[in-house]
C-alpha positions in Angstrom: -110.8 92.6 -172.1 -109.9 96.2 -171.4 -110.4 99.0 -174.0 -106.5 99.5 -174.2 -106.1 95.8 -175.0 -108.9 95.8 -177.6 -107.4 98.8 -179.2 -103.9 97.4 -179.4 -105.3 94.1 -180.7 -107.2 95.9 -183.5 -104.3 98.1 -184.5 -101.8 95.2 -184.4 -104.1 93.0 -186.4 -104.6 95.8 -189.1 -100.8 96.4 -189.3 -100.1 92.7 -189.6 -102.7 92.3 -192.3 -101.4 95.2 -194.4 -97.8 93.9 -194.1 -98.9 90.4 -195.1 -101.0 91.7 -198.1 -98.1 93.8 -199.1 -95.7 90.9 -198.9 -98.1 88.7 -200.9 -98.5 91.3 -203.7 -94.6 91.7 -203.7 -94.2 88.0 -204.0 -96.6 87.7 -206.8 -95.0 90.6 -208.6 -91.6 89.2 -208.1 -92.6 85.7 -209.4 -94.2 87.3 -212.5 -91.0 89.4 -213.1 -92.8 92.7 -212.9 -90.5 94.3 -210.3 -88.1 95.6 -212.8 -84.5 95.8 -211.5 -84.8 93.6 -208.4 -81.9 91.1 -208.4 -82.7 87.5 -208.3 -79.7 86.8 -205.9 -79.0 88.9 -202.9 -75.3 89.4 -201.7 -75.0 89.2 -197.9 -71.2 88.9 -197.8 -71.2 92.3 -196.0 -72.8 91.1 -192.9 -71.3 87.5 -192.6 -69.4 88.7 -189.7 -72.5 89.5 -187.6 -73.2 86.0 -186.2 -69.4 85.7 -185.3 -69.4 88.8 -183.1 -69.1 88.2 -179.4 -72.2 90.2 -178.5 -74.5 88.3 -181.1 -75.6 85.5 -178.9 -76.4 88.0 -176.0 -78.3 90.2 -178.4 -80.4 87.2 -179.6 -80.9 86.1 -176.0 -82.1 89.5 -174.9 -84.4 89.9 -178.0 -85.8 86.4 -177.2 -86.5 87.3 -173.5 -88.2 90.6 -174.5 -90.4 88.8 -177.1 -91.3 86.1 -174.6 -92.3 88.7 -172.0 -94.3 90.7 -174.6 -96.1 87.5 -175.7 -96.8 86.5 -172.1 -98.1 90.0 -171.3 -100.3 89.8 -174.5 -101.7 86.4 -173.4 -102.3 87.5 -169.9 -104.3 90.5 -171.1 -106.6 88.2 -173.0 -107.6 86.1 -170.0 -111.2 86.5 -169.2 -111.9 88.6 -166.2 -115.3 87.9 -164.8 -114.8 89.8 -161.5 -116.5 93.1 -160.8 -114.5 95.7 -159.0 -117.0 98.7 -159.0 -120.7 98.8 -159.3 -122.8 101.7 -160.4 -125.5 102.7 -158.0 -129.0 104.1 -158.8 -128.9 107.9 -159.2 -126.0 107.6 -161.8 -126.7 109.5 -164.9 -125.5 112.4 -167.1 -124.7 114.5 -164.0 -122.2 111.9 -162.7 -121.7 108.4 -161.6 -122.2 106.9 -158.2 -119.8 104.0 -157.7 -119.3 101.5 -155.0 -116.3 99.2 -154.6 -117.6 95.6 -154.7 -114.9 93.9 -152.7 -115.7 95.6 -149.2 -119.4 95.2 -149.7 -119.2 91.5 -150.5 -116.7 90.9 -147.7 -119.0 92.6 -145.2 -121.9 90.4 -146.5 -119.7 87.2 -146.2 -118.7 88.2 -142.7 -122.3 88.6 -141.6 -123.0 85.2 -143.1 -120.1 83.7 -141.2 -121.5 84.9 -137.9 -124.4 82.6 -138.3 -124.4 79.7 -135.7 -123.2 76.6 -137.5 -121.3 78.5 -140.3 -117.6 77.8 -140.0 -116.4 80.1 -142.9 -118.0 82.2 -145.6 -116.4 84.0 -148.6 -118.0 86.1 -151.3 -117.2 87.4 -154.7 -119.2 89.6 -157.3 -118.8 88.4 -161.0 -120.4 88.9 -164.4 -121.9 85.5 -165.3 -123.8 85.1 -168.6 -124.9 88.7 -168.7 -125.9 89.0 -165.1 -124.1 90.4 -162.0 -123.9 87.5 -159.6 -123.0 87.7 -156.0 -121.5 84.3 -155.1 -121.2 83.2 -151.5 -119.3 80.0 -150.6 -120.0 78.9 -147.0 -118.7 75.9 -145.1 -121.1 74.6 -142.4 -120.7 72.3 -139.5 -122.2 68.8 -139.9 -124.7 69.5 -137.2 -125.8 72.9 -138.4 -129.5 73.8 -138.5 -130.2 74.3 -142.2 -133.3 76.4 -141.5 -131.1 78.9 -139.5 -128.3 78.9 -142.1 -130.9 79.3 -144.9 -132.7 82.2 -143.2 -129.4 83.8 -142.6 -128.4 83.4 -146.2 -131.8 84.9 -147.4 -131.3 87.8 -144.9 -127.6 88.5 -146.0 -128.5 88.4 -149.8 -131.6 90.6 -149.2 -129.5 93.1 -147.3 -126.9 93.1 -150.1 -129.5 93.8 -152.7 -131.0 96.6 -150.6 -127.7 98.2 -149.8 -126.7 98.2 -153.5 -130.2 99.3 -154.6 -129.8 97.2 -157.6 -132.5 94.8 -158.8 -130.2 93.2 -161.3 -127.8 91.7 -158.8 -128.6 87.9 -158.4 -127.2 86.0 -155.4 -126.0 82.4 -155.2 -125.1 80.7 -151.9 -123.3 77.4 -152.0 -123.0 75.5 -148.8 -120.5 72.8 -148.2 -120.3 70.5 -145.2 -117.1 70.6 -143.1 -115.1 67.4 -143.3 -115.1 67.0 -139.6 -116.7 68.8 -136.7 -114.6 71.0 -134.5 -115.7 72.0 -131.1 -118.1 74.9 -131.1 -117.4 77.8 -128.7 -119.1 77.7 -125.5 -121.0 80.7 -124.3 -121.2 81.1 -120.5 
């Protein structure tokens, strides 16, 4: 959750809490008869024309759409976001921050893994997972792929990724899936 969403949540929660407490106190005081000259019956005859106006259904519809969009935006802002967009590099400190965009780095590593003989496709993503920064690689391999070659390539790619980022706290996970059926491999002449 972003800082803006967190600040808006806390502010709106505080306002809603104060309003509910005030309404509760007013209700108790009204029931006890301690509000003084507050009438027990409210006359609304001056606004009975309001629901009969031509614009009334349109105004209610517009208000409903706006409230639905605000509610949807609020719900979407609370979805957990585990992806990492930027990583701090070593050398970051009080003088400044060194950042690297995570997407191009993980895409380059996945492309390098996909160049391995027997690997059909490879994709990668960097996420926060249980307090760790994890580089996930999903690779689809051919049925006849040599697992020693693919494993060595996965080790090399994850090692290169860790040394390129110069971060010891990046953990790598490589998941291999076997292709449903073999397709012809390209021939080298």
